[in-house]
C-alpha positions in Angstrom: 54.0 -15.7 58.1 52.9 -12.2 59.7 54.4 -9.1 58.6 57.2 -8.2 61.4 60.0 -5.5 62.3 62.2 -7.6 61.2 60.5 -10.1 59.4 62.0 -9.0 55.3 65.4 -10.6 56.6 64.0 -13.7 57.0 64.8 -15.1 53.0 62.4 -17.6 51.3 61.8 -17.6 47.9 64.1 -17.5 44.6 63.3 -14.8 42.2 60.8 -15.5 39.0 61.8 -16.0 36.0 61.2 -12.6 35.2 63.1 -11.1 38.2 65.9 -13.2 36.6 65.5 -11.5 33.1 65.4 -8.1 35.3 68.7 -8.7 36.4 70.3 -9.8 32.9 70.3 -13.5 33.9 68.9 -16.0 31.6 66.1 -18.3 32.8 66.7 -21.9 33.7 65.5 -23.9 31.1 65.4 -28.0 31.5 67.0 -30.0 29.1 66.8 -34.4 28.5 69.5 -36.2 30.9 71.4 -32.7 31.9 71.4 -31.7 35.4 69.2 -29.0 36.5 70.1 -26.1 38.9 67.1 -25.5 41.2 66.3 -22.5 42.6 66.4 -22.6 46.2 67.2 -19.5 47.3 68.1 -15.4 45.9 69.4 -12.5 47.7 70.1 -8.8 46.6 70.1 -5.5 47.2 67.0 -5.2 45.4 64.8 -7.6 48.1 66.7 -6.5 51.3 68.1 -2.5 50.6 72.4 -3.0 51.7 72.5 -6.6 51.6 74.7 -8.3 49.3 74.4 -10.8 47.2 73.8 -14.5 47.6 72.2 -17.1 45.7 71.1 -21.1 46.2 70.5 -23.8 44.0 69.7 -27.3 44.0 72.0 -29.3 41.1 69.7 -32.3 40.1 71.3 -35.9 39.5 71.7 -36.3 35.9 73.8 -37.7 33.0 77.8 -37.4 32.8 77.9 -34.7 30.4 76.1 -31.2 31.5 78.6 -28.9 29.3 79.3 -25.7 30.9 76.9 -24.2 33.1 79.1 -20.2 33.6 81.4 -19.3 31.5 84.9 -17.3 31.8 83.7 -13.6 33.6 85.0 -11.7 36.2 83.5 -9.5 39.0 84.4 -6.0 40.7 84.3 -8.1 44.6 85.2 -10.8 45.9 83.3 -14.3 45.7 82.6 -17.0 47.4 81.4 -20.0 46.3 80.0 -22.8 47.3 79.3 -26.9 46.9 78.4 -29.0 49.2 77.3 -33.3 49.1 73.9 -33.9 50.7 74.7 -37.7 51.7 74.0 -37.9 55.5 76.5 -40.6 55.8 79.7 -38.8 53.7 78.5 -34.7 53.4 82.1 -34.4 52.9 82.1 -35.8 49.5 79.8 -34.1 46.5 79.5 -37.8 45.2 79.9 -36.0 41.7 82.3 -33.8 39.6 83.3 -30.2 38.8 85.1 -28.8 37.0 85.8 -25.0 38.0 88.9 -22.9 36.8 91.0 -20.2 38.3 92.6 -17.9 36.6 94.7 -20.5 34.1 94.2 -23.4 36.0 90.9 -25.9 36.0 90.1 -27.0 39.5 88.0 -30.0 40.0 86.0 -30.5 42.7 84.7 -33.7 44.3 84.5 -32.3 48.2 82.1 -30.4 49.9 84.4 -27.2 49.9 84.1 -22.9 50.1 86.3 -21.8 47.2 87.2 -17.7 47.3 87.8 -16.0 44.2 89.2 -12.9 44.5 87.9 -9.5 43.4 89.1 -9.3 39.0 90.1 -12.8 39.0 89.1 -14.7 35.4 87.0 -17.4 37.2 84.9 -20.2 34.5 84.2 -22.2 33.0 82.1 -23.8 35.6 81.5 -27.6 34.5 79.4 -29.9 36.7 81.1 -33.2 35.0 78.7 -36.1 36.8 76.5 -35.7 39.9 75.7 -38.5 41.2 73.7 -36.9 43.9 72.2 -33.7 44.5 74.4 -30.7 45.4 73.2 -27.6 47.5 75.6 -24.8 45.2 75.8 -20.9 46.1 77.8 -18.2 45.6 77.9 -15.0 47.4 80.0 -11.7 46.1 79.9 -8.8 48.5 78.5 -6.4 46.1 74.2 -6.1 46.6 73.7 -7.4 43.3 75.4 -10.4 40.3 77.5 -8.1 38.3 79.6 -9.7 36.2 82.4 -9.1 33.0 82.6 -11.5 30.6 85.9 -13.0 28.9 
């Protein structure tokens, strides 16, 4: 794509391993039999000045025991977490099971949804219990970067 006045606002890439490390994130490592998040898109204020953070990953099908993917934490800004099924005949179904803790409540997610997480609310762990068909998963923070406090 040629450089244009507004071309910088069209995001097509995910972070390289070096960029992830520079932001304090761990580099994804594939483990046999475990669904793997394939990074698709990443936006933050380091990519587009004054933007908010958003990340989109594609969760591949795999075994039924994935372990904890995200540990409990909080943010100083609101967050929206999304899970979208990819079966075009039944897009509301994830054909999967995801566990997400909000505060002290375990939520079992089996349908496409958005989850609003108010700032300061502890959330996690996030566990992909079963991934039957691919899931598009995303996270949006109203702040410019993915900053968290572990619990």
